[in-house]
C-alpha positions as CSV (number, residue, x, y, z in Angstrom):
1,M,-38.9,-21.9,151.2
2,A,-42.1,-21.4,149.1
3,N,-45.4,-21.4,150.8
4,E,-47.4,-24.5,149.6
5,T,-50.7,-22.7,149.7
6,M,-49.5,-19.8,147.6
7,G,-51.8,-19.4,144.6
8,I,-54.5,-21.7,146.0
9,A,-58.0,-20.2,146.1
10,L,-61.4,-21.1,147.5
11,G,-64.4,-20.6,145.3
12,M,-68.1,-20.5,146.5
13,I,-71.4,-20.4,144.7
14,E,-74.6,-20.1,146.7
15,T,-77.8,-21.3,145.1
16,R,-81.5,-21.6,145.9
17,G,-82.2,-25.3,146.0
18,L,-80.3,-28.5,145.5
19,V,-80.7,-29.0,141.8
20,P,-78.9,-25.7,140.9
21,A,-76.2,-26.6,143.4
22,I,-75.7,-30.0,141.7
23,E,-75.6,-28.4,138.3
24,A,-73.1,-25.8,139.5
25,A,-70.8,-28.5,141.2
26,D,-70.9,-30.6,138.0
27,A,-70.0,-27.6,135.7
28,M,-67.3,-26.3,138.1
29,T,-65.5,-29.6,138.3
30,K,-65.7,-30.2,134.5
31,A,-64.7,-26.7,133.5
32,A,-61.4,-26.5,135.4
33,E,-59.0,-28.4,137.5
34,V,-60.5,-27.8,140.9
35,R,-61.4,-30.0,143.8
36,L,-64.9,-30.1,145.1
37,I,-64.6,-29.5,148.8
38,G,-68.2,-30.0,149.6
39,R,-71.6,-28.3,150.0
40,E,-73.3,-26.6,152.9
41,F,-77.0,-26.4,153.5
42,V,-77.3,-22.9,154.8
43,G,-81.0,-23.0,155.6
44,G,-84.1,-21.7,154.0
45,G,-83.3,-23.8,150.9
46,Y,-80.0,-22.2,150.2
47,V,-77.0,-24.4,149.4
48,T,-73.4,-23.3,149.1
49,V,-70.9,-25.3,146.9
50,L,-67.2,-25.0,147.6
51,V,-64.2,-25.7,145.4
52,R,-60.5,-25.4,145.8
53,G,-57.7,-25.0,143.3
54,E,-55.3,-22.6,141.7
55,T,-56.6,-19.1,141.4
56,G,-57.2,-19.1,137.6
57,A,-58.9,-22.5,137.7
58,V,-61.2,-21.4,140.6
59,N,-62.2,-18.3,138.7
60,A,-63.0,-20.3,135.6
61,A,-64.9,-22.9,137.6
62,V,-67.0,-20.3,139.4
63,R,-67.9,-18.6,136.1
64,A,-68.9,-22.0,134.7
65,G,-71.0,-22.8,137.8
66,A,-72.8,-19.5,137.6
67,D,-73.6,-20.1,134.0
68,A,-74.9,-23.6,134.8
69,C,-77.2,-22.1,137.5
70,E,-78.6,-19.6,135.1
71,R,-79.4,-22.3,132.6
72,V,-81.3,-24.3,135.2
73,G,-83.4,-21.3,136.2
74,D,-83.4,-18.8,139.0
75,G,-81.0,-20.7,141.2
76,L,-77.9,-18.5,141.5
77,V,-77.8,-16.3,144.6
78,A,-74.1,-15.3,144.9
């Protein structure tokens, strides 16, 4: 019996501010077949965006989200 969660990954990007987080979420969901799980307001203006999907798709989505944050400005933290 195969494990249903095998190959499923969680991707996270932490940003400074809501605008970079929105840009990251938009880019991540458009770049790859991932599901937006949500966002967390960490405090101090930091926002974490979470996506879920197959490992390769999550990797591509996180790269696209990081690129989008850099285009917006100094929003990417991790």
